[in-house]
C-alpha positions in Angstrom: 0.0 0.0 0.0 1.4 3.4 -0.9 2.5 5.6 2.0 1.0 9.0 1.8 -1.0 11.4 3.9 -4.2 10.9 1.9 -6.8 8.5 3.3 -9.4 8.8 0.5 -9.0 10.0 -3.1 -12.0 10.3 -5.4 -11.8 11.3 -9.1 -14.5 11.6 -11.7 -16.9 9.4 -9.8 -20.2 8.7 -11.7 -23.3 6.7 -10.8 -26.7 6.5 -12.3 -29.9 4.6 -11.4 -32.1 3.7 -14.4 -30.4 6.3 -16.5 -31.0 9.0 -13.9 -27.6 10.6 -12.9 -27.0 10.5 -9.1 -23.2 11.3 -9.1 -21.6 13.4 -11.8 -17.8 13.7 -12.0 -17.3 13.9 -8.2 -13.8 14.8 -7.0 -12.4 15.2 -3.5 -9.6 14.1 -1.2 -9.6 13.3 2.6 -6.5 13.7 4.6 -5.5 11.1 7.2 -6.5 11.8 10.8 -9.1 14.4 9.9 -12.8 14.8 10.0 -14.3 15.3 6.5 -17.9 16.3 6.3 -20.0 15.7 3.2 -22.9 18.0 3.4 -26.1 17.8 1.3 -29.8 17.6 1.3 -31.7 14.3 1.2 -31.3 12.7 -2.2 -28.1 14.6 -3.0 -26.1 11.4 -3.3 -24.2 11.3 0.0 -25.1 7.7 0.9 -24.3 6.6 -2.7 -20.8 7.9 -2.2 -20.4 6.1 1.1 -21.6 2.8 -0.4 -19.1 3.1 -3.2 -16.2 3.9 -0.9 -17.2 1.0 1.4 -17.3 -1.4 -1.6 -21.1 -2.0 -1.3 -21.8 -0.4 -4.7 -19.8 -0.2 -7.9 -19.6 3.1 -9.7 -20.3 3.6 -13.4 -17.1 5.5 -13.9 -14.2 7.3 -12.2 -12.0 6.0 -9.4 -12.0 5.8 -5.6 -9.0 4.9 -3.5 -9.5 4.2 0.2 -6.4 3.8 2.4 -4.4 3.2 -0.7 -6.6 0.5 -2.1 -8.8 0.7 -5.2 -12.4 0.3 -4.0 -13.4 -1.4 -7.2 -10.4 -3.7 -7.8 -9.2 -4.3 -4.2 -12.3 -4.5 -2.1 -10.8 -6.8 0.5 -8.1 -4.3 1.3 -10.6 -1.6 1.7 -12.8 -3.6 4.0 -9.9 -4.4 6.3 -9.2 -0.7 6.6 -12.7 0.7 7.3 -15.8 0.5 9.4 -19.2 1.8 8.5 -22.0 3.1 10.7 -25.3 3.7 8.9 -28.1 6.1 9.6 -29.8 3.6 12.0 -28.0 1.8 14.8 -27.2 -1.7 13.7 -27.3 -3.4 17.1 -29.0 -6.6 18.2 -31.6 -5.6 20.7 -31.9 -9.1 22.2 -28.3 -9.2 23.2 -26.7 -7.1 25.9 -24.3 -4.3 25.0 -21.3 -6.4 26.0 -22.6 -9.4 24.0 -22.9 -7.2 20.9 -19.3 -6.1 21.2 -18.0 -9.6 21.9 -19.9 -10.9 18.8 -18.3 -8.3 16.6 -14.8 -8.9 18.0 -15.2 -12.7 17.3 -16.5 -12.0 13.8 -13.3 -10.0 13.2 -11.2 -12.9 14.6 -9.7 -10.7 17.3 -7.9 -12.0 20.4 -9.5 -11.5 23.9 -12.9 -10.4 22.6 -14.3 -10.0 26.2 -11.4 -7.7 27.2 -11.9 -5.7 24.0 -15.7 -5.4 24.8 -15.0 -4.2 28.3 -12.5 -1.6 27.1 -14.9 -0.2 24.6 -17.8 -0.1 27.1 -15.6 1.9 29.4 -14.4 4.2 26.6 -17.9 5.0 25.6 -19.4 5.4 29.1 -21.5 2.2 28.8 -19.9 0.0 31.5 -22.9 0.2 33.8 -25.3 -0.6 31.0 -23.1 -3.3 29.4 -25.0 -6.1 31.1 -28.5 -4.9 30.0 -30.3 -5.8 26.8 -30.0 -3.2 24.2 -33.8 -3.0 23.9 -33.6 -1.0 27.2 -31.1 1.6 25.8 -32.0 5.1 24.9 -31.4 6.4 21.3 -28.1 8.1 22.4 -26.9 4.9 24.1 -27.7 2.8 21.1 -25.8 5.2 18.8 -22.8 5.1 21.2 -22.8 1.3 21.2 -23.1 1.3 17.4 -20.1 3.5 17.0 -18.2 1.4 19.6 -19.0 -1.7 17.5 -17.6 0.1 14.5 -14.3 0.8 16.2 -13.8 -2.9 17.2 -10.4 -3.7 15.7 -9.3 -0.1 15.4 -10.1 0.6 11.7 -8.0 3.3 10.0 -11.1 5.0 8.5 -14.6 5.3 10.0 -17.6 6.2 7.8 -20.5 7.8 9.8 -23.5 8.2 7.5 -25.8 10.8 9.2 -25.0 9.5 12.7 -27.2 11.9 14.6 -30.4 11.5 12.5 -33.4 11.2 14.8 -31.4 11.9 18.0 -32.4 14.5 20.6 -30.1 17.5 21.3 -28.4 15.9 24.3 -27.7 12.6 22.4 -26.4 14.6 19.4 -23.9 16.3 21.6 -22.7 12.9 22.9 -22.1 11.8 19.4 -20.2 15.0 18.5 -17.9 14.4 21.5 -17.2 10.9 20.3 -16.4 12.0 16.8 -13.9 14.6 18.2 -12.3 11.9 20.3 -11.9 9.7 17.2 -10.2 12.4 15.3 -7.9 13.2 18.2 -6.8 9.5 18.3 -5.7 9.7 14.7 -8.7 7.9 13.1 -9.9 9.4 9.8 -13.7 10.2 10.0 -15.8 10.5 6.9 -19.1 12.1 8.0 -22.2 12.7 6.0 -24.8 15.1 7.4 -27.6 17.4 6.4 -27.1 19.5 9.6 -25.1 22.6 9.0 -24.2 23.1 12.6 -22.9 19.5 12.8 -20.4 20.1 9.9 -19.4 23.4 11.4 -18.7 21.9 14.8 -16.8 18.8 13.7 -15.2 19.0 10.3 -11.7 20.0 9.4 -12.8 20.1 5.8 -16.3 20.4 4.3 -17.6 19.4 0.8 -21.1 20.4 -0.3 -22.8 17.9 -2.6 -25.7 19.3 -4.7 -27.5 17.4 -7.5 -24.7 14.9 -7.7 -21.8 17.4 -7.9 -19.4 18.8 -5.4 -20.1 22.6 -5.7 -17.8 23.7 -2.9 -14.9 22.1 -1.0 -12.6 23.5 1.7 -12.2 24.5 5.3 -14.9 26.4 7.1 -12.8 29.6 6.8 -12.3 29.0 3.0 -16.0 28.4 2.5 -16.9 31.6 4.4 -14.6 33.6 2.2 -16.8 32.7 -0.8 -19.5 35.0 0.6 -19.4 38.8 1.0 -18.8 40.1 4.5 -21.9 40.1 6.7 -23.6 43.3 7.6 -22.9 44.1 11.2 -26.0 44.6 13.3 -26.3 44.8 17.0 -29.3 42.8 18.3 -30.0 41.0 21.4 -29.5 37.3 20.9 -32.5 35.2 21.9 -31.8 31.6 23.2 -33.0 28.8 20.9 -35.2 26.0 22.3 -32.1 23.8 22.0 -30.1 26.2 24.2 -32.9 26.3 26.8 -33.2 22.5 26.8 -29.5 21.9 27.3 -29.2 24.6 30.0 -32.1 23.1 32.0 -30.5 19.6 31.8 -27.1 21.0 32.9 -28.7 22.8 35.9 -30.6 19.7 36.9 -27.4 17.6 36.9 -25.6 20.1 39.0 -28.1 19.8 41.9 
């Protein structure tokens, strides 16, 4: 595998469904150890890109290299390098949190699966809940467990396809914290989202996908420079409902 600082390289990627173009000459690069956010509305083609990069779907044209491997010609190399978390938590509700993690560790043929499960439960704040069936978990806890399962075996690249869809504000902040921790540990995170604030909070680099094309790509500062300076107005900032919700929760926990 070539040694470089690029985790993902996509050039001229094309994909159509029933002669309807979904991706049209998509180009972008993701640097190792960074958080890359692919931003776009529903139907823009974000999940299609993730499926191609994860070797679940073949493109009609162009190339995609993941961790140095050609996604079309070297799928096994790609699969050994990545983990994918979809829009909905892929956990077994009949099993406990610990059993879910042990199962994944065994499927990946890792040594000491129980020790690995315990370490991940501790890292994701799920030790106390580890012995409970997942059917009793909240949405935020299920998403944390889902991401923990994705990290079993320490993959170089983690794909998070709209990981906070359907979560409440508090659970969303929990996931944001986890994503930041992943990046700090050196893991490359490929994040798709339709939430502008999510990309702003987490991403080192942002690409905007619209009608199957990348229409903007850069850091937040670079993207802001594309727009004229904002008119300065002095107004009293009113708290949003999300601000109020999080404040009330924080005050409650301090008591």
